[in-house]
N, C-alpha and C positions, 0 to 999 in steps of 0.2 A: 318238353313240348306240353303246354297247358291242355291243348285241345287236339285230338286226332280224330278225323272222320271215322276211322275204324270203330270208335267207342260206339257209334250209332247203329252198328250192325243189327243187333237184337236189343231194342229199347224197351224194357219192362216196366209198365206202369201199375203201381199198386192200386187196389180198389177194395174198400172194406165189404161191399156187397158181394164181390167175388170171393172174398176170403172166407165169408160165413163163419165167422168166430175163430178161425184158425190163427196161431201167432204169426204176426207179420214178419218178425226177424227170421223165423225159421223158413217161412215160404219164401222171402228174399234170398235167404242163403241158398236154398234148393234151385231157385231160378238162375243164380250165379253159376253154380255148379254145372247146371245144365247147358250154360253158354250165353246167359244175358251179358252184354257187354256194357251196360249203363242201367241204372235204375232211377226211376222218377217216383217220388213219394207225392201221392195225391190224397189229401185228407180235406174233407169239407166241413164248414161250420165250427171250426175251433180256433182258438185265439193264436196269436203268434207265438207266444210261450209255450202253449201246449204243442203246436206243430214243431218248434224247435227242439222240444224234449224228444219226441218221436224220432226226428231226423237225426239227433245225436246217437241215438241207439243204433240206427241204421248205418250210420257213418262208420262205425266200428266193424260192422259185417262187411260192408262194401269195400273198405279200404284193406281189410284182411286178405282180400282176393284181387286187390289192384283194380277195382272197379269204382267209377264215379257215381256219386249220388247227387241227383237233381231234385230240388223241391219245386212243387207246382206253386205258381202265383206269388208266393210270399218271399220276396228276396231277403227281407230282414231276418225271417226265421232261418233261412238258408245260411246266412252269414253268422247268427248267433250258434247254430248247431255245429259249425265247421264243414257243412256240405260244400260240394264243389261247385255248385251253380243253382240257377233257377230257370224255370221255363214259364213265360207269361203269354197270356192270351191277348186278343186284339184290344180288348177293353181294360186290361190290367195296366199297371205301371209301365211306361215306355222304356224300351231298351235304352235309349239315350240317357235317361235319368238313371236307371240302374248302373249303367256303364261308368257314369260320373260319380257314383258313390260307392264303388266296389273296387278291389284290387285288379291289376292287370290279368291275373290268371283266373279270374272268376268267370265261370262259363254261363253264357246267356243264350237261351233258345226262345223262339217266339213262333207264334202261328202265322201262317200266310196262306190265304186262299186264293190270291190273285197275283200275277206278275208284278203289279204295282206295290203290293204289300211286301212281296219278296224283296224287291230292290230297296224299299224304304228300310226293311229290317237289316239288310247288308249295310247300307249307308249309316244307320245308326249304330252299328258295331256288333251285331249279333253273330254268334258263332255258328248257329245253325237254325234252320226253320223246320217247323212241323206242318205238314200239308195234309189236309184231309176234311171230311171223312172220305176215304176211297172206297169203302163199302158200307152197307148198312151196320150200325153198331149197336150192340146191346146197352151199352152206357150212353149213347147219343142217338136215341132213335130218330130224332127230328133234324139231325144235321144234314146239310145240303151236301149232296155228293160232288166230289171232284172226279171228273172223267180221267180216262187213261191219257188222252191228248192234253188236257189241262195240266195234269201232274207233270207230264213231259215237258211242256211249255214253261212251268213254273220253276222245275228243276234246272233247265238250261238257261234260264234268264240271269242267274246269279253264280258267283264263283264260291259261295258258302254251301255246305252240304245240306240235303234235305232228308227228312224222316218222313215216311208215309205213315199215317194213323187212320184207324177206323175200321172195325169189323174184320181185320186181318186174321186169317186162319191158315192152317197147313193146306187146306184144299184150294184156297182162291190166291194165295201168295204168288203163285206163277203167273198170274195176270198182270202183275206189276213188272214184269221182265221188260227192260228196255225203256222204263220210264224215267230213269236218271236218278231216282232216290237212292242215297247211300245205305239206308237202312230201314226197318220196319218197326213202328211202335205198336206193342201188343198190350192189351189188358186182361179181358176174360179169357183169352187163348192160352194164357200163362196162369194167371192167379185164379181163375175159375176152373182150372184143371184139377183132376184128382191129385196128380203128382206134378208140381211145377218143374221138377228136374227132368222128367221124361218129356213133357210138353215142350219145354224151352230146348232141349237137345234136338228134338225132332224138327222144330222150326229153324233152328240154327243150321242144321245140315241141309235143309231145303233151300234156305235163303242163300247158303254158299253156293249152291248151284245156279240160283236165280241171278244172284249179283256175280257173274262171272268176271274173270279177268278182262280188261279192255284190250282190244286187238287192233293192229294196223298193218297194212300191207304197203309195202314200197315196190313200186314198179319203176326200175331204173337200170343204168349200167353198172358193171362191177368196176371197182377200183383195186387192183391187186396190191397197190400200196397201203390200202386201208383208210386213208384219209378223206375220201369223198365217195359218192355213189352209194351203192347198196351197203357197203361196209360201214359207212358213217351213218346212214339211215338206222340200220339195226342198233348200232351203239346208242344213239340218240333215243330211240324208242325204248331200249332197255333202261336208260337213264331216267326215263319218265315213268317207268313201272308198267309199260305197255308190252304186251306180247307181239313181237315183230315177226312178220312173214315177208317173204320177197319173190318177186317175178323179175328175172333177169332179162333185159332187152338187148344187151350188148356186153361183150368182154373187152376191157381195155388194157393195153400194156402201158401203164403210166406210173409215174411216181411224182414227188414234190417239184421236179424240175420240168415236167412236159409228159406228153402223150406221144408214144412211138408207134401205136398200132391200135386199131379198133376191128373186133371181129363181131359181126352182126348176127344176133340170134333170129332165126326164121319167124316171120310173123305168126304162122300157124303154131309154132311151139310156145310163143309168148301167150296166144289165146288159150292154149291147152293148160299152161301153168296157172293162168288166172281161174280157169274154170275148176281147176283141182283145189285151190285155195277156197273159193267162195263156196263149193259144194260141201266143204267139211268144217271149216273154221272161218265163219263170216267176219270179215274185217269191219270195225267200227269206224274206220277212216282208212283213205287211200292216198298216198303220196306218189305223184309221177314226176320223175326227173328225166334223165337223158332218153331221147327217142331218136333213133338213128335212121329211120325210113319212115315214108308216109304210108306204107302198108302196116307197119307196127302201130302207128297212131291210130289208123283205121280200126285194127282189131281190138285195140284196148278200148276205145270209145264204143265199139259194138259190144264187148263182153261186160263192160261196166254198166251200159244201159240195161243189158239183158238181166244182170243180177241186181239191178236197182240199187247200185252202190251209193253210200252217203258219204258227206264230209270229204270231198275230193280236193286235194291241195296239188296245184300244178306248178312246179318250178320249171319255167320255160328256159332251161339251160342252153346256152348256145356256144359258149367258150369257157374253158376250164380256168382257174384262177391263174395258172401258169401261162395262159394266152392261147392254148391250143383249141383248134375248132373241133366241136364234138359231133356235129351233125350237119346235113346238107340244107340248102334253102328250101328245097321241096319238102323235107321233113318238118322244118320249122313251121312252114305255111300249114301243113296238116295239123301239127299241134294246136296252132291258133284256131283253125277252123272246126276241128273236131273234138278237141279236148277242152278248150276254154269254155264252150257253152255248157258243158256239163260239170264244170269246176264249182266248188264252194268259193275258192280263193285262188288267185294266181299271185306269183311272188317274184316279178322281174326285178333285176338290178337295173342301173341306169342305162347301160349300153343295150340290155335287152328290151327295156321299155322303148328305147328310140327305135330298135329294130321292129318291134311289134306295131308301134304307131306311125312310123315314118317321119317323126318329128324328133327336134333337137331339145335337149335339156340343158339348160345353162344356168337355172336358178330354181329355187323352191316352188315358185309359181308354175313353172313348167311341169314339175312333178305332179302338181295338183291336177294341172289340165289334162296331162296324159292318163293319169289314174281314172279320171271321170271319163275320158275317151274310151279306155278299155272296158269300163263298167257298162258304159251305154251300148257299145258295139257287141259285146259278148255275154253280158248280164251276170257277171261273177264279181265278188268283192275282189279288191286289188291292194297288194302291198308293194309300192314302189320303194325299193331299198336305195338309201342315199350314200352308200359307203364308198362311192366311186368319186370322191373329191368335189362333189357339188355342195355338200354341207357337212356338218360335224356328225356324220353317221345318224342323221335323222331320217326315219322312214315315214312315208305317207300312206295312210290306210283309207281306202273309200269303199264304203259297203253298200250304199244304195241311195236313192233319190230322197228318202225320208231322213235318214241319219247323216247322210253326206259323209264328210271325211274327218280325219283325225290324225294329227302329228304325233308319232311316237319318238320323242327326242332322245338322242343318245350321245355319248362322248366317245370321240374316236380313241381307240386303244392302240398304243404304239406296240406293234408286234409283228414278226414276220410269219407267224403261225396262222395263215388265212385259208390254207388248203381245205376245200369243202364247206366253207361258211354258208354257201347258199344251200346246199344239200341238207345241211344240219339244221338251219333255220326252218325249212319247209317241212322237215320231218319233225322237229319240235312242234310246229303248228298242228300238223296232223295228229301227234300224239295228244295234244291238249283237247283237239276236237273229239277225239275218241273217248276221252274222258268227260265228255258232255259239256266242256266249257263253251260258251257262246264265242263267236268268231273273234270279236274284239279282245276278249280276255285270253283266248288262245294265243293270239298274236302277242299280247303284252307279256305273257308267261314265257313265250318263245324267245322274245328279246332278252329277258332276264337271263335265261339259259345261255344264249349265245355270249352274253357279256362274261358269264361265269367261265365258259370254255376259253374264250379269248385272253382272259386275266390270268389263268392257270398255265403258265408257260411250260411246254415240254420241248426240249431241244432235239428234234429229229429231222432228218432230211437236209439235203443241200440246196433246196429251193424254198418255196412257200411251205412252211411247215404244217403238219396237221394240228387240229384242236384236241383239246384233252377232253373227249365226250364223257368220260367218267366223273368229271369235276362238276358239281351242281350244288350251288349254295344259295 
């Protein structure tokens, strides 16, 4: 892979003033040994040829340790030296122009100070963005500050990673927690230190704790056959690199042919499970599946509001793939009235969308109308899944009155392995939301994952077989 977001963890930028005459090659090597994951060479007021010469020397050092070298501003010098990429500012050569004149594996980063600039960088083909200054910086004293909320908004607006830059030190790096940036770019904190090795090692250890593993909670029923419910959710979250936690609402005796029994977990014990999860490892996203009683729906809504849960995905499951009914009419009404209003997105299939709206779906336009109806009534984004013969597995996504709706077109895959598809899709969306993707991108990636699991056939069960949750391409 030419570019991995993990490269951005500790993004060390050289600076002659900070080095104060120290040999640049040695200082860069010390920084890498201390934990720098990418190096940017920044030299001012020299020619392309001179810059390329310095870069070529650093390429040898960086590549010896498996670290990429990025050249600041001058993409021609980067190409001449054999460096791995370039970082350009807002007033430098455009990303689109550089992309048109370099190889496919050439890494391009650019600066973005607004959501609009971030989206343009992504559209032009940038691999990552640098956002800042996040704190007052010794190298950019007059830079306009990017606030915590602005950084979070910019990072969440695109699906390319962002690195925060500007005045970052071991003392203030904790303030970036939860902003969504993939890494930190440091100048004086590394190359202005007496020992770049020690300084980088300390920053790296702190950042590892700040940029913790993303987490997701599934609140759903258990499927002893492993294809749906809690078991499918955990497998899906794990496939997405997200740490999965679970709150069990019911135990089911089921397999690929049907459900033979449901044992409901008392509502007060569901609440206790939620409290224990949130009080220790806070979830970045929550997926809600099977709810078997109105009392359970009520306590879930109460506890999620209490903990101010974010990124809530509600899969309003009514009937299993096998056709078995999973909850009562009263429970379904409670899910709609108590959980939809706090949801980020709900993911009904066509029968469920009809049940929610009281309307019939017979064509694509009906899906659009019902999605908008659900949004207007409950205030959440909606993904109406079209896999029940209305169209060729096309899903309709409606987010709000400003952005309206969008079709995610899909091709029907000829397979009997469909047990747990709804659970899997909603868990994939929750996983992507936990990883700070915006809702539309979270849905898009979830659709890609579902297609992968459906195309990777595993021959299990006598009925509707399970998906291959571990297959993700």
